[in-house]
Backbone bond lengths (Angstrom), bond angles and torsions (degrees), N, CA, C in turn:
res aa  C-N    CA-C-N  psi(-1)  N-CA   C-N-CA  omega(-1)  CA-C   N-CA-C  phi
1 M - - - 1.473 - - 1.516 111.12 -
2 K 1.371 114.76 -42.95 1.458 118.69 -179.98 1.521 111.17 -62.61
3 S 1.336 115.95 -37.68 1.470 119.26 -179.99 1.512 111.15 -63.21
4 L 1.345 116.41 -33.74 1.461 119.45 178.45 1.521 111.25 -66.97
5 L 1.325 116.94 -34.60 1.461 120.93 179.76 1.516 111.61 -66.46
6 F 1.331 116.86 -28.41 1.460 120.19 -178.02 1.524 112.17 -78.19
7 I 1.336 117.42 -17.97 1.465 120.22 -176.16 1.522 112.49 -60.05
8 P 1.373 120.02 -49.79 1.473 119.19 178.98 1.521 112.63 -59.38
9 V 1.340 116.38 -35.81 1.462 120.05 -179.88 1.522 110.31 -66.22
10 I 1.321 116.46 -43.48 1.466 120.73 179.25 1.519 110.60 -63.29
11 V 1.337 115.89 -43.32 1.466 120.07 178.99 1.522 110.71 -60.51
12 L 1.335 116.11 -42.85 1.462 120.34 -179.92 1.521 111.23 -63.54
13 L 1.331 116.73 -41.34 1.463 120.36 179.41 1.523 110.74 -64.43
14 V 1.328 116.25 -42.95 1.468 120.18 178.89 1.517 110.24 -62.34
15 Y 1.338 116.22 -43.20 1.465 120.54 179.90 1.531 110.59 -62.32
16 S 1.331 116.73 -42.20 1.463 120.44 -179.00 1.519 111.30 -63.96
17 V 1.335 115.96 -42.43 1.463 120.39 179.32 1.525 110.26 -63.95
18 C 1.333 116.34 -43.74 1.469 120.26 -179.94 1.521 111.02 -64.71
19 A 1.338 115.91 -41.53 1.466 120.00 179.68 1.518 110.68 -62.91
20 Q 1.347 116.25 -40.27 1.459 119.49 179.56 1.522 110.55 -66.76
21 E 1.336 116.76 -37.78 1.458 119.96 178.25 1.521 111.03 -64.12
22 V 1.341 116.27 -38.15 1.461 119.95 177.64 1.517 110.16 -63.41
23 I 1.345 116.30 -44.68 1.463 120.20 179.39 1.524 110.63 -61.99
24 D 1.351 115.66 -42.30 1.459 119.76 -178.14 1.523 112.03 -64.39
25 Q 1.325 117.38 -26.16 1.461 120.88 -178.62 1.524 112.71 -94.51
26 T 1.316 117.13 -2.82 1.461 121.04 -177.07 1.521 110.26 -80.52
27 T 1.314 117.48 138.72 1.460 121.98 179.59 1.524 110.16 -80.78
28 D 1.338 114.80 169.47 1.463 119.05 -179.88 1.527 111.47 -64.08
29 S 1.323 117.36 -39.89 1.468 120.36 -179.61 1.525 111.04 -67.20
30 E 1.341 116.51 -35.92 1.464 119.81 177.65 1.522 111.11 -68.25
31 L 1.322 116.51 -40.99 1.462 120.17 177.20 1.523 111.19 -62.38
32 M 1.328 116.00 -41.02 1.464 120.21 179.33 1.525 110.38 -65.08
33 Y 1.308 116.08 -41.23 1.471 120.65 179.25 1.533 110.47 -62.40
34 L 1.327 116.16 -46.13 1.463 120.54 179.61 1.523 111.07 -63.93
35 A 1.329 115.84 -41.40 1.466 120.09 -179.02 1.520 111.53 -65.84
36 Q 1.327 116.73 -42.42 1.466 120.18 -179.22 1.528 110.51 -63.82
37 N 1.330 116.42 -41.92 1.462 119.34 178.17 1.524 111.53 -65.48
38 A 1.329 116.52 -40.21 1.465 119.97 178.19 1.525 110.31 -64.13
39 Y 1.332 116.85 -40.95 1.469 120.98 178.31 1.525 110.33 -63.30
40 N 1.315 116.66 -44.84 1.467 120.77 179.96 1.525 111.61 -61.89
41 D 1.341 115.97 -31.70 1.465 121.02 179.21 1.529 111.85 -88.94
42 E 1.346 116.49 6.98 1.463 123.27 178.93 1.528 112.05 64.10
43 L 1.321 116.24 27.04 1.464 121.63 173.49 1.526 107.61 -94.20
44 Y 1.311 115.50 70.04 1.462 120.98 -168.86 1.529 112.68 -67.42
45 D 1.329 117.70 -34.94 1.466 119.47 177.90 1.530 110.61 -62.38
46 V 1.318 115.88 -41.70 1.469 120.45 179.04 1.523 110.19 -66.22
47 A 1.320 116.27 -44.76 1.469 120.19 179.69 1.522 111.09 -60.07
48 E 1.321 116.59 -40.90 1.470 120.10 -178.97 1.525 111.11 -62.03
49 I 1.323 117.26 -41.99 1.467 120.83 179.26 1.527 110.67 -61.50
50 Q 1.321 116.72 -46.34 1.464 120.48 -179.30 1.527 111.18 -62.98
51 L 1.325 116.28 -42.21 1.468 120.49 -176.30 1.518 111.85 -71.97
52 K 1.314 117.24 -37.29 1.465 119.66 176.26 1.523 110.12 -65.29
53 T 1.323 116.02 -39.34 1.463 120.07 176.97 1.521 110.42 -61.34
54 L 1.312 116.02 -43.85 1.471 120.63 -179.41 1.524 111.16 -62.30
55 T 1.331 116.82 -49.28 1.472 119.97 -176.27 1.525 111.92 -67.35
56 E 1.334 117.31 -30.00 1.462 120.32 -179.83 1.527 111.89 -80.76
57 R 1.312 117.15 -39.12 1.470 121.00 -176.15 1.520 112.90 -85.72
58 F 1.328 116.63 -27.53 1.465 120.15 -175.49 1.534 110.80 -129.25
59 P 1.339 117.79 62.74 1.471 119.71 -177.21 1.526 113.59 -64.45
60 A 1.329 117.13 -20.62 1.467 120.53 179.71 1.520 112.03 -101.83
61 S 1.308 117.21 11.83 1.463 121.11 -178.01 1.524 111.38 -63.45
62 S 1.316 115.33 147.96 1.467 119.75 175.20 1.527 110.98 -68.17
63 L 1.328 116.48 -12.44 1.465 121.64 -179.80 1.526 112.48 -98.64
64 I 1.325 117.12 7.28 1.465 119.80 -172.28 1.527 112.01 -62.35
65 N 1.334 117.58 -37.81 1.469 119.49 179.45 1.527 111.30 -69.85
66 D 1.327 116.07 -40.89 1.468 119.99 175.75 1.527 110.43 -60.12
67 A 1.339 114.95 -42.93 1.463 119.86 -178.49 1.521 111.31 -66.52
68 R 1.328 116.50 -41.23 1.461 119.35 -178.82 1.529 111.22 -66.35
69 L 1.328 116.67 -40.01 1.465 119.75 178.10 1.528 110.62 -64.28
70 L 1.335 116.16 -46.83 1.462 119.16 -179.14 1.524 111.25 -67.44
71 L 1.327 117.02 -33.76 1.461 120.06 177.06 1.526 110.59 -64.80
72 G 1.332 116.26 -42.56 1.461 119.45 176.99 1.517 111.74 -61.41
73 K 1.330 116.89 -44.12 1.470 121.00 179.51 1.528 110.93 -65.46
74 T 1.333 115.85 -36.59 1.464 119.94 177.82 1.522 110.70 -65.06
75 Q 1.330 116.57 -45.81 1.459 120.32 179.65 1.524 111.31 -67.86
76 F 1.322 116.88 -30.55 1.465 121.06 173.61 1.532 109.51 -60.80
77 Q 1.316 116.72 -45.37 1.463 120.76 179.41 1.523 111.69 -66.28
78 L 1.322 116.68 -28.43 1.465 121.67 178.35 1.524 111.97 -86.31
79 H 1.342 116.60 3.35 1.470 122.67 -179.09 1.532 112.16 63.92
80 K 1.318 116.34 25.48 1.467 121.11 174.55 1.527 107.12 -94.10
81 Y 1.322 115.39 70.56 1.458 120.48 -168.09 1.527 113.38 -67.86
82 D 1.324 117.55 -34.76 1.467 119.11 179.97 1.530 110.71 -66.53
83 E 1.323 116.82 -42.77 1.461 120.25 178.69 1.527 110.84 -68.25
84 A 1.324 116.04 -40.08 1.466 119.90 178.05 1.519 110.64 -61.38
85 E 1.331 116.30 -41.08 1.462 120.02 -179.04 1.522 111.44 -60.85
86 Q 1.316 117.27 -38.04 1.461 120.36 179.21 1.530 111.20 -61.11
87 N 1.311 116.57 -41.58 1.470 119.98 -179.54 1.521 111.73 -71.44
88 F 1.321 117.71 -42.00 1.461 120.18 178.22 1.529 110.82 -66.02
89 F 1.329 116.80 -38.52 1.464 119.79 -179.47 1.521 110.95 -67.88
90 A 1.332 117.17 -35.33 1.470 120.62 177.94 1.529 110.27 -61.24
91 L 1.327 117.13 -37.80 1.465 120.58 177.13 1.522 110.90 -70.53
92 F 1.322 116.34 -40.03 1.463 121.35 -176.95 1.524 112.68 -68.17
93 Q 1.326 117.15 -40.78 1.467 119.37 -174.27 1.524 112.84 -75.06
94 D 1.332 116.91 -14.02 1.463 121.37 176.23 1.527 108.33 -89.00
95 T 1.327 116.63 100.00 1.470 120.61 -172.44 1.528 113.06 -63.35
96 G 1.322 117.35 -21.04 1.458 119.73 179.64 1.514 113.71 -96.00
97 N 1.317 116.67 4.84 1.460 120.52 -176.09 1.525 111.13 -75.09
98 P 1.326 118.57 130.33 1.471 120.50 -179.41 1.526 113.05 -65.27
99 Y 1.340 116.65 -17.35 1.461 120.66 179.87 1.530 112.38 -104.73
100 R 1.321 116.38 17.26 1.462 119.25 -177.39 1.525 111.49 -60.18
101 E 1.331 116.91 -46.84 1.468 121.03 -179.19 1.531 111.30 -60.60
102 E 1.323 115.88 -44.33 1.465 119.58 -179.53 1.525 111.06 -68.35
103 G 1.324 116.19 -37.87 1.456 119.72 176.02 1.516 111.48 -61.60
104 L 1.333 116.61 -39.64 1.460 121.58 178.28 1.527 110.66 -64.39
105 F 1.332 116.16 -43.13 1.465 119.29 178.11 1.524 110.93 -59.79
106 F 1.328 116.71 -45.20 1.459 118.52 -178.54 1.528 112.08 -71.30
107 L 1.314 117.98 -22.83 1.464 119.47 170.92 1.523 110.01 -62.51
108 I 1.329 116.84 -41.62 1.463 121.28 177.96 1.525 110.12 -61.71
109 E 1.336 115.84 -49.68 1.466 120.23 -178.94 1.525 110.94 -62.74
110 N 1.319 115.91 -43.44 1.456 120.82 -177.26 1.523 111.22 -64.35
111 C 1.330 116.75 -43.81 1.468 120.41 179.75 1.523 111.13 -65.95
112 R 1.324 117.00 -36.83 1.471 119.11 176.68 1.521 110.49 -62.88
113 Q 1.323 116.78 -44.08 1.455 120.02 -178.06 1.528 112.24 -66.05
114 K 1.327 117.22 -33.60 1.463 119.57 179.77 1.524 111.89 -91.29
115 T 1.345 115.89 11.91 1.474 125.43 176.99 1.526 112.98 63.02
116 A 1.320 117.36 24.18 1.464 121.23 172.71 1.525 107.19 -89.25
117 Y 1.337 115.63 68.49 1.463 121.23 -167.82 1.526 113.42 -66.28
118 R 1.317 117.99 -36.23 1.466 119.56 -179.94 1.518 110.27 -65.91
119 K 1.316 117.62 -41.30 1.464 120.50 176.97 1.524 110.38 -64.03
120 A 1.321 116.81 -37.47 1.468 120.51 -179.78 1.520 110.98 -61.24
121 V 1.334 117.69 -45.81 1.467 119.65 -178.06 1.521 110.71 -72.41
122 D 1.327 117.55 -30.16 1.462 119.87 176.27 1.535 110.46 -66.35
123 Y 1.312 116.38 -43.14 1.464 119.71 177.13 1.523 110.99 -65.76
124 F 1.334 117.08 -35.11 1.465 119.24 177.92 1.524 110.59 -63.75
125 S 1.322 117.66 -38.97 1.468 120.84 178.24 1.523 110.75 -60.12
126 I 1.334 116.37 -38.76 1.464 120.18 177.78 1.524 110.14 -65.79
127 L 1.331 116.46 -44.84 1.466 119.94 179.39 1.518 110.69 -60.50
128 K 1.317 117.02 -43.81 1.466 121.14 -177.96 1.520 111.23 -65.62
129 N 1.330 117.32 -37.52 1.466 121.07 -178.16 1.531 112.19 -77.63
130 Q 1.317 116.85 -39.30 1.462 120.21 -173.96 1.528 113.61 -94.21
131 Y 1.325 116.52 -24.24 1.473 120.37 -179.25 1.532 109.58 -134.95
132 P 1.333 117.34 63.95 1.477 120.17 -175.12 1.525 113.97 -61.68
133 E 1.322 117.37 -23.27 1.464 120.77 179.37 1.529 111.42 -103.74
134 S 1.311 117.04 23.23 1.452 121.04 -176.01 1.526 112.08 -59.15
135 R 1.323 114.92 140.49 1.466 119.70 176.58 1.523 111.64 -70.45
136 F 1.332 116.16 -10.78 1.458 120.79 178.82 1.528 112.71 -96.98
137 M 1.337 117.41 4.60 1.452 119.97 -168.34 1.530 113.28 -62.35
138 A 1.327 118.01 -43.33 1.469 119.82 -178.04 1.526 110.66 -61.12
139 S 1.324 116.39 -46.95 1.461 120.30 179.97 1.519 111.08 -65.39
140 A 1.345 116.06 -42.16 1.459 120.31 -179.25 1.522 111.40 -65.71
141 Q 1.333 116.66 -38.89 1.460 120.20 -179.92 1.532 110.65 -67.35
142 Y 1.312 116.52 -37.41 1.468 120.01 174.75 1.528 110.17 -61.20
143 S 1.330 116.94 -47.23 1.465 120.52 -179.48 1.523 111.38 -63.08
144 A 1.327 116.71 -37.77 1.464 119.92 176.18 1.521 110.19 -64.28
145 G 1.339 116.79 -41.05 1.463 120.13 177.82 1.512 111.78 -60.56
146 V 1.330 117.20 -44.50 1.461 121.04 177.82 1.522 110.38 -61.70
147 S 1.326 116.26 -41.07 1.466 120.30 179.47 1.523 111.12 -63.48
148 Y 1.331 117.11 -44.17 1.464 120.08 177.19 1.528 110.71 -63.58
149 Y 1.328 116.54 -35.87 1.472 119.64 178.28 1.529 109.98 -59.81
150 Y 1.323 117.16 -47.59 1.461 119.80 -178.20 1.525 112.42 -75.07
151 L 1.319 116.76 -17.69 1.464 120.16 170.34 1.523 111.24 -81.80
152 R 1.337 115.81 -1.97 1.469 124.17 179.79 1.528 111.95 64.81
153 E 1.308 116.51 28.70 1.461 122.44 172.97 1.524 106.47 -100.88
154 F 1.331 114.59 75.28 1.464 120.74 -166.18 1.527 113.43 -70.46
155 D 1.320 117.48 -34.95 1.471 118.98 178.63 1.524 110.85 -62.27
156 T 1.327 115.57 -43.15 1.462 119.58 179.11 1.526 110.86 -68.20
157 A 1.319 116.16 -39.84 1.466 119.81 176.63 1.521 110.71 -59.50
158 L 1.332 116.39 -43.18 1.465 120.88 -179.94 1.522 110.89 -60.40
159 D 1.331 116.44 -43.19 1.466 120.27 178.77 1.530 110.73 -57.69
160 H 1.316 116.39 -42.19 1.462 120.32 -178.41 1.523 111.87 -67.26
161 F 1.317 117.43 -44.82 1.471 119.44 -178.94 1.521 111.17 -66.60
162 E 1.336 116.53 -41.30 1.466 119.37 179.07 1.521 111.09 -66.48
163 D 1.350 116.40 -35.71 1.464 119.66 178.09 1.525 111.41 -66.43
164 V 1.333 117.52 -38.76 1.465 119.88 178.56 1.523 110.01 -58.83
165 I 1.327 116.11 -45.28 1.468 120.27 -178.75 1.520 111.20 -69.51
166 R 1.339 116.23 -37.91 1.471 120.14 -176.89 1.528 111.57 -75.11
167 L 1.316 117.44 -43.66 1.466 121.19 -173.63 1.523 113.12 -86.23
168 Y 1.316 116.59 -25.23 1.461 120.40 -176.06 1.521 108.35 -128.77
169 P 1.331 117.51 79.44 1.472 121.26 -174.50 1.521 113.72 -54.80
170 S 1.316 117.23 -32.27 1.465 118.78 -178.94 1.515 111.72 -65.68
171 A 1.338 115.89 -22.52 1.468 119.78 -179.89 1.516 112.10 -81.92
172 E 1.333 116.95 -10.22 1.464 119.87 -175.43 1.517 111.80 -62.12
173 A 1.315 116.44 -29.46 1.460 119.71 -178.30 1.524 112.64 -76.41
174 A 1.322 117.63 -11.77 1.458 120.06 -178.01 1.522 109.59 -66.77
175 L 1.319 116.59 120.41 1.458 120.82 -177.09 1.520 111.77 -61.77
176 S 1.336 116.34 -34.88 1.458 118.79 -176.90 1.515 112.11 -63.61
177 V 1.345 117.87 -37.36 1.470 120.78 179.32 1.520 109.80 -64.83
178 R 1.320 116.57 -49.65 1.463 120.09 -177.60 1.530 111.59 -69.14
179 Y 1.318 115.93 -32.92 1.460 119.52 176.60 1.526 110.96 -60.06
180 F 1.346 116.48 -50.13 1.464 119.39 -179.90 1.524 111.61 -71.44
181 L 1.322 116.93 -28.40 1.462 119.59 174.49 1.524 109.46 -62.08
182 G 1.336 116.78 -45.98 1.461 120.48 177.88 1.512 112.52 -62.54
183 R 1.318 117.36 -42.16 1.466 120.87 178.21 1.523 110.99 -63.18
184 T 1.327 115.93 -37.74 1.466 119.49 -179.52 1.523 110.79 -68.94
185 Y 1.332 117.26 -43.19 1.467 120.13 174.33 1.530 110.40 -55.74
186 F 1.313 115.46 -41.04 1.462 119.55 -179.85 1.527 111.03 -62.47
187 E 1.326 117.35 -45.91 1.465 120.83 -179.37 1.524 111.23 -64.43
188 L 1.322 116.38 -29.00 1.466 120.95 177.78 1.528 111.86 -86.53
189 Q 1.331 116.09 5.76 1.465 123.63 178.14 1.530 112.44 63.39
190 E 1.307 116.04 26.88 1.466 120.46 172.84 1.531 106.91 -94.71
191 Y 1.323 114.82 72.05 1.454 121.04 -167.92 1.533 114.85 -65.30
192 P 1.338 119.65 -42.22 1.473 117.49 177.57 1.531 112.47 -59.50
193 K 1.355 116.87 -41.90 1.465 119.68 178.44 1.529 110.50 -65.13
194 A 1.331 115.45 -41.56 1.463 119.23 179.50 1.524 110.70 -61.08
195 A 1.324 116.21 -44.63 1.460 120.15 -179.17 1.519 111.38 -64.15
196 E 1.323 116.63 -41.20 1.461 120.50 -179.13 1.523 111.45 -64.27
197 V 1.336 115.74 -45.91 1.461 119.88 -178.53 1.524 110.71 -66.18
198 L 1.332 116.50 -45.21 1.451 119.69 -177.51 1.530 111.88 -68.01
199 Q 1.319 116.37 -32.57 1.460 118.32 175.93 1.527 110.26 -63.17
200 A 1.335 116.19 -41.89 1.465 119.95 178.81 1.523 110.65 -62.22
201 V 1.335 116.26 -37.93 1.458 120.23 178.05 1.523 110.05 -65.00
202 L 1.327 115.90 -43.78 1.457 120.07 179.83 1.525 111.60 -62.69
203 E 1.309 116.14 -39.70 1.461 119.85 179.48 1.529 111.07 -65.71
204 S 1.342 115.78 -33.11 1.465 120.14 179.56 1.520 111.67 -74.94
205 N 1.320 116.29 -34.00 1.462 120.72 -178.08 1.523 109.12 -147.16
206 P 1.312 118.89 87.70 1.463 121.73 -175.09 1.522 114.78 -69.56
207 D 1.331 118.39 0.15 1.463 120.56 177.62 1.524 113.10 -96.99
208 M 1.311 117.62 2.70 1.459 119.42 -178.77 1.523 110.49 -74.31
209 Y 1.320 115.29 153.82 1.463 119.43 -170.58 1.533 111.86 -89.13
210 L 1.297 117.12 54.54 1.460 120.41 -175.20 1.528 112.99 -102.36
211 T 1.309 119.37 3.52 1.459 120.92 -171.23 1.523 112.27 -57.19
212 D 1.328 117.87 -50.60 1.462 120.37 -176.74 1.520 111.26 -63.00
213 L 1.318 116.74 -47.00 1.456 120.31 179.79 1.516 110.23 -63.98
214 Y 1.314 116.47 -42.76 1.459 119.22 -178.43 1.524 110.67 -64.53
215 S 1.330 117.55 -36.93 1.457 120.97 177.72 1.520 110.58 -61.22
216 E 1.335 115.97 -40.38 1.458 119.96 -179.80 1.520 110.59 -67.63
217 V 1.338 115.70 -41.22 1.462 119.48 176.76 1.520 109.76 -61.31
218 Y 1.324 115.40 -46.28 1.461 120.98 -176.94 1.526 111.34 -58.36
219 S 1.337 116.38 -38.36 1.460 119.69 -176.69 1.519 112.58 -66.66
220 R 1.354 116.62 -18.60 1.460 120.17 -178.90 1.526 112.97 -97.72
221 V 1.286 116.70 -7.84 1.461 120.08 -176.08 1.529 109.19 -82.76
222 S 1.297 115.91 145.94 1.468 119.69 179.84 1.521 110.56 -61.10
223 G 1.327 115.98 155.72 1.454 120.40 -175.72 1.513 113.07 -58.83
224 S 1.301 117.68 -42.16 1.463 119.30 -178.16 1.518 111.31 -66.54
225 H 1.338 116.01 -40.92 1.459 119.35 179.36 1.529 109.94 -68.11
226 A 1.325 116.36 -36.68 1.456 120.02 179.87 1.522 110.91 -64.09
227 Q 1.325 117.22 -38.25 1.459 120.08 177.79 1.525 110.34 -62.71
228 M 1.320 116.00 -37.96 1.456 119.90 -179.80 1.529 111.32 -66.13
229 L 1.344 116.12 -35.07 1.463 119.99 -176.53 1.524 112.55 -72.78
230 N 1.353 116.89 -26.60 1.465 120.54 179.19 1.524 111.11 53.05
231 Y 1.335 114.60 55.91 1.458 121.12 -175.62 1.525 113.07 -60.60
232 G 1.324 117.28 -23.39 1.455 119.57 -175.41 1.512 114.19 -57.75
233 N 1.320 117.57 -23.43 1.463 119.78 -179.28 1.514 112.94 -67.31
234 F 1.341 116.12 -14.09 1.469 119.10 -173.00 1.531 111.63 -111.75
235 G 1.315 118.01 23.96 1.457 120.21 -174.40 1.513 115.01 -71.87
236 D 1.316 118.71 -20.87 1.457 120.90 -173.35 1.520 113.17 -109.32
237 I 1.324 116.05 23.94 1.464 118.92 -177.03 1.526 110.83 -67.83
238 R 1.306 115.81 134.71 1.451 120.67 -179.49 1.521 110.84 -97.17
239 A 1.341 115.10 156.07 1.463 119.97 -179.04 1.522 110.32 -73.04
240 A 1.319 114.93 143.49 1.466 120.53 176.07 1.508 108.77 -162.41
241 R 1.326 116.41 169.41 1.460 121.42 -177.10 1.513 110.80 -76.92
242 V 1.345 116.47 140.20 1.459 120.56 172.79 1.519 108.74 -70.24
243 I 1.306 116.36 131.14 1.464 121.12 179.63 1.521 108.93 -83.64
244 D 1.320 116.84 119.51 1.457 121.22 179.30 1.529 107.91 -97.10
245 F 1.330 115.28 104.13 1.454 120.03 -175.32 1.526 112.15 -73.81
246 F 1.340 117.25 -8.71 1.451 119.44 -177.18 1.520 111.72 -102.37
247 A 1.307 118.78 6.84 1.452 119.34 178.87 1.520 109.99 -64.48
248 P 1.333 117.84 133.30 1.462 120.74 -177.63 1.517 112.40 -68.84
């Protein structure tokens, strides 16, 4: 009976040894291919293993920058923000790196997610100065606005949200931008604007969790403006997660 119990253990050990041998014989391009497919399938733990193997075994690989960027993005998805930051910073500090701009953008996103808001806005300033035409600018400016909001620098946050809508019209439909725009108006005590913006957000997505905030905004709006808003239509809104259209 005892010998039967050892069989699964032996099988597992053999499988582990064989799997390690396969990994040891895999080339850098094969590891990158496997990692990219795993990332695309949202198998982030698997992707991380492949990418760490690649960066450790092939530090001089022509794919090292691709691997480091994807490893950072994978760790970002796994909420391993400190490890992700190391990989994004390695790309950023190399001035000749083809992924420097993208690494800088993900530093902004990563710092926002880990609530390092001051670092996020500092990195955004670098992106704006060094890459003014960056394809990541709309997303980065939104993240900077959110960071300024949580730093309670509401005037600066407002400038960023309004600029996103003004400079990047396609981003205007993003609920997250208008949601934070409404919250910022509220903090600045511009209650009619806050109510108008938040009502538009509610109409676009009636499942968003804005009921409590909207009620507070509504209570500060003048009676005539409140009648125009017809807040009663939104009395049964249920709580739900805000959809962040700029998440990488």
